[in-house]
C-alpha positions as CSV (number, residue, x, y, z in Angstrom):
1,M,-61.4,-25.6,-38.3
2,K,-58.9,-25.2,-35.3
3,L,-55.3,-25.6,-35.8
4,T,-53.3,-28.6,-34.7
5,D,-49.8,-29.0,-34.0
6,T,-49.1,-30.9,-37.0
7,K,-50.6,-28.1,-39.3
8,V,-48.8,-25.4,-37.3
9,K,-45.4,-27.5,-37.9
10,N,-45.8,-28.3,-41.7
11,A,-47.3,-25.0,-42.5
12,R,-45.2,-23.2,-45.2
13,A,-46.0,-19.8,-47.0
14,G,-45.4,-19.2,-50.8
15,D,-44.5,-15.9,-52.2
16,R,-46.9,-14.0,-50.1
17,E,-47.5,-14.4,-46.3
18,I,-50.4,-16.4,-45.4
19,K,-52.7,-16.6,-42.1
20,L,-54.0,-19.8,-40.4
21,A,-57.1,-19.1,-38.3
22,D,-57.3,-21.0,-34.8
23,G,-60.7,-19.2,-33.8
24,Q,-61.8,-16.5,-31.6
25,G,-59.3,-14.0,-33.4
26,L,-56.1,-16.1,-32.7
27,Y,-54.1,-16.8,-36.1
28,L,-50.8,-17.8,-37.2
29,L,-49.0,-15.5,-39.6
30,I,-46.4,-17.1,-41.9
31,T,-44.2,-15.1,-43.9
32,P,-42.3,-16.0,-47.1
33,R,-39.1,-16.2,-45.2
34,G,-40.5,-19.1,-43.1
35,G,-41.3,-17.0,-39.9
36,K,-44.4,-18.0,-38.0
37,L,-45.8,-15.2,-35.6
38,W,-48.8,-15.7,-33.4
39,R,-51.6,-12.7,-33.7
40,W,-54.9,-12.0,-31.9
41,K,-57.2,-9.8,-33.5
42,Y,-59.8,-8.0,-31.1
43,R,-62.0,-4.9,-30.9
44,F,-61.6,-2.5,-28.2
45,N,-64.1,0.7,-27.9
46,G,-65.2,-0.2,-31.7
47,K,-61.6,0.0,-33.0
48,E,-59.8,-3.2,-34.2
49,K,-56.3,-4.1,-32.9
50,K,-53.9,-6.7,-33.2
51,M,-51.8,-8.2,-30.2
52,S,-48.8,-10.4,-30.6
53,F,-48.1,-13.6,-28.6
54,G,-44.5,-14.4,-29.7
55,V,-43.0,-16.6,-32.5
56,Y,-43.4,-20.2,-33.1
57,P,-42.1,-22.7,-31.9
58,H,-40.8,-20.6,-28.9
59,V,-44.5,-20.1,-28.3
60,S,-46.5,-23.3,-28.7
61,L,-50.0,-23.5,-30.0
62,A,-51.3,-24.4,-26.5
63,Q,-49.3,-21.3,-25.3
64,A,-50.8,-19.2,-27.4
65,R,-54.4,-20.2,-26.8
66,D,-53.7,-19.5,-23.2
67,L,-52.3,-16.1,-23.7
68,R,-55.5,-15.6,-25.9
69,H,-57.7,-16.7,-23.0
70,E,-55.8,-14.5,-20.5
71,A,-56.2,-11.4,-22.8
72,A,-59.7,-12.1,-23.4
73,K,-60.7,-11.9,-19.8
74,L,-59.1,-8.4,-19.8
75,L,-61.4,-7.7,-22.3
76,V,-64.4,-8.8,-20.8
77,S,-63.5,-6.5,-17.8
78,N,-63.4,-3.6,-20.2
79,L,-59.7,-3.4,-20.2
80,D,-57.4,-2.9,-23.2
81,P,-55.0,-5.8,-23.4
82,M,-52.4,-4.2,-25.3
83,A,-52.2,-1.2,-23.1
84,E,-52.3,-3.6,-19.8
85,R,-49.3,-5.4,-21.2
86,K,-47.4,-2.2,-21.8
87,A,-48.3,-0.7,-18.4
88,E,-46.9,-4.2,-17.1
89,K,-43.7,-3.7,-18.8
90,I,-43.3,-0.3,-17.6
91,E,-44.1,-1.3,-14.1
92,T,-41.5,-4.3,-14.3
93,Q,-39.0,-1.9,-15.7
94,R,-39.6,0.4,-12.7
95,K,-39.1,-2.3,-10.3
96,L,-35.8,-3.3,-12.0
97,T,-34.4,0.2,-12.0
98,S,-35.5,1.0,-8.3
99,S,-34.0,-2.4,-7.3
100,F,-30.6,-2.4,-5.8
101,E,-29.3,-4.4,-8.7
102,G,-30.8,-2.0,-11.1
103,V,-29.3,1.2,-9.3
104,A,-26.1,-0.6,-8.6
105,L,-25.5,-1.4,-12.4
106,A,-26.2,2.2,-13.2
107,W,-23.9,3.4,-10.8
108,H,-21.1,1.1,-11.8
109,E,-21.7,2.2,-15.4
110,H,-21.3,5.8,-14.3
111,W,-18.4,5.0,-11.7
112,K,-16.1,2.9,-14.1
113,N,-15.3,5.9,-16.2
114,G,-11.4,6.6,-15.8
115,K,-11.0,3.4,-13.5
116,N,-8.6,0.6,-14.3
117,P,-10.8,-1.8,-16.4
118,D,-9.5,-4.7,-14.5
119,H,-10.5,-3.0,-11.2
120,A,-13.8,-2.0,-12.5
121,A,-14.6,-5.4,-13.6
122,G,-13.4,-6.8,-10.0
123,V,-16.0,-4.6,-8.4
124,K,-18.7,-5.7,-10.7
125,L,-17.7,-9.2,-10.0
126,R,-18.0,-8.7,-6.2
127,L,-21.3,-7.3,-6.5
128,E,-22.7,-10.0,-8.7
129,R,-21.2,-12.7,-6.3
130,D,-21.7,-11.3,-2.9
131,V,-24.3,-8.6,-2.9
132,F,-27.0,-9.1,-5.6
133,P,-27.9,-12.8,-4.3
134,A,-28.5,-11.2,-0.9
135,I,-30.2,-7.9,-1.7
136,G,-30.1,-7.3,-5.3
137,H,-33.8,-8.0,-5.9
138,L,-35.0,-5.8,-3.0
139,P,-36.2,-2.2,-3.8
140,M,-33.9,0.3,-2.3
141,E,-36.3,1.7,0.2
142,K,-37.0,-1.9,1.6
143,I,-33.2,-2.3,2.6
144,D,-32.3,-1.5,6.1
145,A,-28.9,-1.9,8.0
146,P,-29.8,-5.5,9.3
147,E,-29.8,-6.7,5.8
148,I,-26.6,-5.0,5.2
149,V,-25.1,-6.5,8.3
150,A,-26.0,-9.9,7.7
151,L,-24.6,-9.6,3.8
152,V,-21.2,-8.3,5.3
153,K,-21.0,-11.0,8.0
154,K,-21.7,-13.7,5.6
155,V,-18.9,-12.8,3.4
156,E,-16.5,-12.6,6.6
157,A,-17.7,-15.9,7.4
158,R,-16.0,-17.5,4.7
159,G,-12.8,-16.0,5.6
160,A,-12.8,-12.9,3.3
161,R,-12.8,-9.9,5.7
162,E,-11.1,-7.8,3.3
163,I,-13.8,-8.5,0.5
164,A,-16.4,-7.9,3.2
165,V,-15.1,-4.6,3.7
166,R,-15.1,-3.5,0.2
167,C,-18.6,-4.9,-0.2
168,L,-19.8,-2.6,2.4
169,G,-18.0,0.5,0.8
170,S,-19.5,-0.5,-2.6
171,I,-23.0,-0.6,-1.1
172,S,-22.8,2.8,0.6
173,Q,-21.5,4.2,-3.0
174,V,-24.4,2.8,-4.5
175,F,-27.1,4.3,-1.9
176,R,-25.3,7.7,-2.5
177,Y,-25.8,7.2,-6.1
178,G,-29.5,6.5,-5.4
179,I,-30.0,9.5,-3.4
180,A,-28.5,11.8,-6.1
181,H,-30.6,10.1,-8.8
182,G,-34.0,9.7,-6.9
183,S,-33.9,6.1,-6.6
184,A,-33.1,6.1,-2.7
185,Q,-34.1,8.6,0.1
186,R,-31.4,7.5,2.7
187,N,-28.1,5.6,2.9
188,P,-28.6,2.7,5.5
189,A,-25.0,1.8,5.2
190,A,-23.6,5.1,5.8
191,D,-23.3,4.8,9.7
192,I,-22.0,1.0,9.6
193,K,-18.5,0.9,10.3
194,P,-16.4,-2.3,9.7
195,S,-15.2,-2.4,13.2
196,D,-18.8,-2.1,14.7
197,I,-19.4,-5.5,12.8
198,L,-16.5,-7.5,11.8
199,K,-14.0,-9.1,14.2
200,P,-10.7,-7.1,14.6
201,V,-7.8,-8.4,13.0
202,P,-4.2,-8.2,14.6
203,V,-1.9,-5.8,12.8
204,V,1.0,-7.7,11.1
205,N,4.1,-5.5,10.2
206,M,5.6,-6.4,7.0
207,A,9.0,-8.1,7.6
208,R,12.0,-5.8,7.0
209,V,15.6,-5.6,8.0
210,E,16.8,-3.0,10.3
211,A,19.1,-0.2,9.3
212,D,22.3,-1.7,10.0
213,E,21.4,-4.9,8.1
214,L,20.8,-2.6,5.1
215,P,24.5,-2.7,3.6
216,T,24.4,-6.6,3.5
217,L,21.2,-6.7,1.9
218,L,22.2,-4.2,-0.9
219,R,25.4,-6.1,-1.3
220,R,23.5,-9.3,-2.0
221,I,21.0,-7.4,-4.6
222,E,24.1,-6.3,-6.5
223,M,25.4,-9.7,-6.6
224,Y,22.1,-11.4,-7.2
225,E,22.7,-14.5,-9.6
226,G,19.0,-14.7,-11.0
227,S,17.4,-12.6,-13.7
228,P,19.2,-9.5,-14.4
229,V,15.5,-7.9,-14.5
230,T,14.6,-9.2,-11.2
231,R,17.8,-7.6,-9.8
232,L,17.0,-4.3,-11.5
233,A,13.5,-4.9,-9.7
234,L,15.1,-5.1,-6.3
235,K,17.3,-2.1,-6.9
236,L,14.6,0.1,-8.1
237,M,12.4,-1.1,-5.1
238,A,14.9,0.1,-2.8
239,L,15.5,3.4,-4.6
240,T,12.0,4.4,-4.9
241,F,10.2,2.3,-2.2
242,V,7.1,2.2,-4.0
243,R,4.5,-0.5,-3.6
244,T,5.3,-3.8,-5.2
245,S,2.3,-3.5,-7.6
246,E,3.1,0.0,-8.3
247,L,6.7,-1.1,-9.6
248,I,5.8,-4.3,-11.5
249,E,2.9,-2.8,-13.3
250,A,4.9,0.2,-14.5
251,R,4.9,1.1,-18.2
252,W,7.7,3.1,-20.1
253,E,5.3,5.8,-21.2
254,E,4.9,6.7,-17.4
255,F,8.5,8.3,-17.4
256,D,9.7,11.5,-18.2
257,F,13.4,11.2,-18.2
258,K,14.1,14.9,-19.1
259,K,12.0,16.0,-16.1
260,R,13.6,13.1,-14.2
261,L,10.2,12.2,-13.0
262,W,8.0,8.9,-12.7
263,I,4.1,9.9,-12.9
264,I,2.2,6.8,-11.9
265,P,-1.4,7.3,-13.2
266,K,-4.2,7.9,-10.7
267,E,-6.1,4.7,-11.7
268,R,-3.1,2.5,-10.9
269,M,-2.9,4.5,-7.6
270,K,-6.4,4.2,-6.9
271,M,-6.5,7.7,-5.9
272,P,-7.9,10.9,-7.2
273,S,-4.8,12.0,-8.7
274,P,-1.3,10.9,-10.2
275,H,1.5,10.0,-7.9
276,H,4.9,11.8,-8.8
277,V,8.2,9.9,-8.1
278,P,11.2,12.0,-8.4
279,L,14.2,10.1,-10.0
280,A,17.5,10.3,-8.4
281,T,20.9,9.8,-10.9
282,Q,21.1,6.3,-9.7
283,T,17.5,5.6,-10.2
284,I,18.0,6.7,-13.7
285,D,20.9,4.6,-14.3
286,A,19.0,1.6,-13.3
287,L,16.2,2.4,-15.5
288,E,18.4,3.0,-18.4
289,M,20.0,-0.3,-18.0
290,L,16.8,-1.9,-17.6
291,H,15.6,-0.4,-20.7
292,S,18.2,-1.9,-22.8
293,I,16.6,-5.2,-21.8
294,T,12.8,-4.7,-21.8
295,G,12.5,-1.5,-23.5
296,H,11.3,-3.1,-26.9
297,G,7.8,-3.5,-24.8
298,S,5.5,-1.2,-22.9
299,L,6.0,-2.9,-19.6
300,L,9.0,-2.6,-17.5
301,F,8.7,-5.8,-16.0
302,S,6.8,-8.3,-18.3
303,G,6.1,-12.1,-17.6
304,D,8.6,-14.8,-18.6
305,W,5.9,-15.9,-21.2
306,S,4.1,-12.8,-22.2
307,T,5.1,-9.1,-23.0
308,V,1.6,-7.8,-22.3
309,K,1.4,-9.2,-18.5
310,T,3.5,-8.3,-15.8
311,M,6.1,-10.4,-13.6
312,S,4.4,-12.1,-10.8
313,K,4.0,-10.1,-7.5
314,N,6.0,-13.0,-5.9
315,T,9.0,-12.4,-8.1
316,I,10.6,-10.0,-5.8
317,L,9.6,-11.7,-2.5
318,E,11.1,-15.2,-3.9
319,A,14.4,-13.4,-5.1
320,L,14.4,-12.3,-1.1
321,Y,14.0,-15.6,-0.4
322,R,16.9,-16.8,-2.3
323,M,19.1,-14.6,-0.9
324,G,18.3,-15.7,2.6
325,Y,15.7,-13.2,3.8
326,R,12.5,-15.4,4.2
327,G,10.7,-14.0,7.1
328,K,13.3,-11.0,7.4
329,M,12.4,-8.8,4.4
330,T,9.6,-8.1,1.7
331,G,9.2,-5.8,-0.9
332,H,7.0,-3.7,1.0
333,G,9.9,-3.8,3.9
334,F,11.8,-1.2,1.8
335,R,9.1,1.3,2.5
336,G,9.4,0.8,6.2
337,V,13.3,1.0,6.0
338,A,13.2,4.3,4.0
339,S,10.5,5.7,6.1
340,T,12.4,5.1,9.5
341,I,15.8,6.3,8.2
342,L,14.4,9.4,6.6
343,H,12.7,10.4,9.9
344,E,15.8,9.8,11.8
345,H,17.8,12.1,9.4
346,G,15.3,15.1,9.8
347,F,13.4,14.9,6.8
348,E,9.9,16.6,6.7
349,H,7.3,14.0,7.8
350,E,4.9,15.5,5.2
351,H,7.4,14.9,2.4
352,I,8.0,11.1,3.5
353,E,4.3,10.6,3.7
354,L,3.7,12.3,0.3
355,Q,6.6,10.1,-1.2
356,L,4.9,7.1,0.4
357,A,1.4,7.8,-1.1
358,H,0.0,7.8,2.4
359,M,-1.6,11.0,2.6
360,K,-5.1,11.4,1.4
361,R,-5.4,14.0,-1.2
362,D,-8.3,15.5,-3.4
363,E,-7.5,17.0,-7.0
364,V,-7.0,20.3,-5.3
365,S,-4.6,19.5,-2.5
366,A,-2.7,16.9,-4.9
367,A,-2.0,19.8,-7.4
368,Y,-0.8,22.1,-4.3
369,D,1.5,19.3,-2.8
370,Y,3.0,18.7,-6.3
371,S,4.1,22.2,-6.7
372,K,5.1,23.0,-3.1
373,H,6.9,20.0,-2.3
374,L,8.3,18.5,-5.3
375,A,11.7,20.5,-5.3
376,K,12.2,19.2,-1.7
377,R,11.2,15.5,-2.5
378,R,13.9,15.5,-5.2
379,E,16.6,16.6,-2.5
380,M,15.1,13.9,-0.5
381,M,15.1,11.0,-3.2
382,Q,18.9,11.8,-4.2
383,W,19.8,12.0,-0.6
384,W,18.3,8.4,-0.2
385,A,19.9,7.1,-3.3
386,D,23.3,8.7,-2.3
387,C,22.8,6.8,1.1
388,L,22.1,3.6,-0.4
389,D,25.5,4.0,-2.5
390,K,27.2,4.7,0.7
391,A,25.4,1.6,2.6
392,R,26.4,-0.8,-0.3
393,Q,30.2,0.2,0.3
394,E,30.0,-0.2,4.0
395,R,32.2,-3.1,4.9
396,S,31.2,-3.3,8.5
397,H,27.6,-4.1,9.7
398,R,27.4,-0.7,11.2
399,L,25.8,1.7,8.9
400,T,27.0,5.4,8.8
401,L,24.3,7.3,7.2
402,V,25.5,11.0,6.1
403,A,23.7,13.1,3.4
404,G,25.8,14.5,0.7
């Protein structure tokens, strides 16, 4: 007799597995532990074979019969159903790995090594949210420039121009990876420049004070009545003129006080090499004072409610607002002030750009720049710290900047 839904549902095995036949080779294998497995017995080229159709109740009786029917049609055509299913799985896997999404995931797994985990996760999320829905299912060879342009412009249309640019960059990297591993023959994103397809944006210079306004700003920082940690963050921002994120994400392990050097890891710099910041005497004094407050943790600037998360990026900006510099000065503004004054006083442009981490560097040139220019940059950073001391002591609005 053929099986029924009730019989399948209520069937139980004892100490040994049992088989309940449904006819035409289909049967239900029931194990002592209660597992119910659909099997189909057939012969191909004179050899008996058994094919699995899944597990009950995930595969119902009706579905198991449909699977047997489809497999039997292959058998009538002199095709081995098990071999055909295996070939189908291989083809499905081939299509998956040759699709943009498959190649992109392989690229990301390779690329993320050595990257900041948060940054790597952000890149993957951007692919999943903005790129895969548009072209992820397409084979690499079926993607041309128009599909990429449409994707990028769609991201821009929601007001996310910077993300659109980053999407374009990631797509190009995926195609380069695909070419290197035989999954693609060409890179259709290679010749697409953001300026060719995206609307231009006006350049907005970060607000900053002029040189003759610096003495007043420095005195206000010294007298800042807010958190002492925030006051020291402002001082260190002025002394080192690194980017805000580079400062507030700093960890004590990055500082070598014997060598008077702060080495920012390449992962935080998003560069191929670490960034070296020579520490002036005044900078070390400020760091030692900060260490007495936050040295019990790994971060220089932890958040108010957590020792493992950094303070907000807006903390420095809000402190400047409280001092009356809304629209007049930002944390980034210290970089512009330092660059202007150092250039005006004859320091080498190359040394200033290296200190600002503006210059593009590969691993070889970074090592060369480090060994060649560190001594000069030490002199420059000490001069700058001395300059700030003199500026803070100036009683007039006119700033006399004299080295030594």
